[in-house]
C-alpha positions as CSV (number, residue, x, y, z in Angstrom):
1,M,-11.8,17.8,-22.9
2,S,-8.1,17.1,-23.9
3,D,-7.2,17.7,-20.5
4,S,-9.7,16.2,-18.6
5,N,-7.0,14.5,-16.4
6,E,-4.5,17.6,-15.5
7,W,-4.4,17.2,-12.1
8,G,-3.2,13.4,-12.0
9,N,-0.8,14.4,-14.2
10,D,0.4,17.6,-12.3
11,Q,3.6,15.9,-10.5
12,S,3.3,18.5,-7.6
13,V,-0.3,16.6,-6.9
14,Q,1.4,13.1,-7.0
15,I,3.7,13.8,-4.9
16,M,1.2,14.8,-2.6
17,R,-1.2,11.9,-3.6
18,K,2.2,9.6,-2.4
19,V,3.0,11.9,0.5
20,F,-1.2,11.1,2.2
21,K,-1.0,7.7,1.8
22,E,2.1,7.4,3.6
23,I,0.4,9.5,6.2
24,E,-2.5,7.2,5.8
25,T,-0.7,4.3,6.0
26,A,1.7,4.5,9.1
27,Q,-1.3,6.0,11.3
28,Y,-3.5,3.0,10.2
29,E,0.1,0.7,12.2
30,F,0.1,3.9,15.1
31,L,-3.5,3.7,15.9
32,R,-3.3,-0.6,16.0
33,Q,0.0,-1.2,17.9
34,L,-2.3,1.5,20.5
35,D,-5.3,-0.3,20.1
36,V,-7.3,2.4,19.3
37,P,-9.9,1.4,17.0
38,P,-10.8,3.1,13.3
39,Y,-14.0,4.4,14.6
40,D,-13.3,5.8,17.4
41,H,-14.9,8.9,18.6
42,R,-11.9,11.1,19.6
43,L,-10.3,10.4,16.8
44,Q,-11.6,13.5,14.8
45,G,-10.3,16.1,17.6
46,W,-6.7,13.8,17.6
47,R,-6.5,14.7,13.8
48,E,-7.1,18.1,13.4
49,R,-5.2,19.1,16.5
50,A,-2.3,16.9,15.2
51,L,-3.2,18.4,11.7
52,A,-2.7,21.7,12.8
53,L,0.8,20.8,14.8
54,F,2.1,19.1,11.7
55,E,1.5,22.1,9.1
56,K,2.9,24.2,11.3
57,G,5.7,21.6,11.4
58,W,6.0,22.0,7.8
59,S,6.4,25.4,7.6
60,I,9.0,26.2,10.0
61,A,10.8,23.0,8.4
62,H,10.2,24.5,4.8
63,R,11.6,28.1,6.0
64,R,14.9,25.6,8.1
65,G,15.7,24.3,3.7
66,V,14.3,21.1,5.4
67,I,12.0,19.4,2.7
68,F,9.5,17.0,3.5
69,D,9.6,13.6,1.4
70,E,6.4,11.2,2.1
71,K,8.9,9.6,4.8
72,I,9.7,12.4,6.3
73,A,6.0,13.8,7.1
74,S,4.2,10.3,7.7
75,A,7.3,10.1,10.3
76,F,6.9,13.8,12.0
77,Y,2.6,13.3,11.5
78,I,2.9,10.7,13.5
79,H,5.0,11.8,16.1
80,C,2.5,15.6,15.4
81,L,-0.2,12.1,16.8
82,A,1.6,10.7,19.1
83,K,2.0,14.5,21.1
84,V,-1.8,14.9,20.9
85,I,-2.7,11.4,22.3
86,G,-0.2,11.6,24.9
87,S,-1.1,15.5,26.0
88,E,-4.4,13.1,26.9
89,G,-2.8,11.0,29.0
90,N,-2.3,7.6,27.1
91,T,1.3,6.2,26.7
92,I,3.3,6.2,23.9
93,T,6.5,4.6,24.6
94,E,9.6,5.3,22.0
95,N,9.5,2.2,20.0
96,M,6.0,3.4,18.3
97,L,7.7,6.4,17.1
98,P,9.5,6.3,13.4
99,K,12.8,7.2,13.6
100,I,14.2,9.8,11.3
101,E,18.1,10.5,11.4
102,G,19.3,13.6,11.7
103,L,15.4,15.9,12.1
104,E,15.4,14.3,15.5
105,K,16.6,17.8,17.0
106,L,13.8,19.5,14.6
107,F,11.1,17.2,15.6
108,T,11.2,17.7,19.1
109,E,11.8,21.5,19.2
110,I,9.2,21.9,16.7
111,L,6.6,20.1,19.3
112,S,8.3,21.6,22.4
């Protein structure tokens, strides 16, 4: 089978792998700042809700011509996760959230 690693060579797959890796790294750091252990029973629900917000926001941004690279995608995901976690009464401070110059308005609009 000559193309056994077709997925590994596909540029769009490589890009998404970078996006997921960056999101995973950012999420780990964000949860560490919140002192949320990796096996907290609330994480699955938070992640599911954050993913739904993220997918909605990704779609809106794409329709507006904003393309998310891995840094923007991970920053936006953390904002989504922060909104979900904050909605349950947990304190999220501004310095915990990644900044992406020029997209603050879009983030706020999508997440409001």
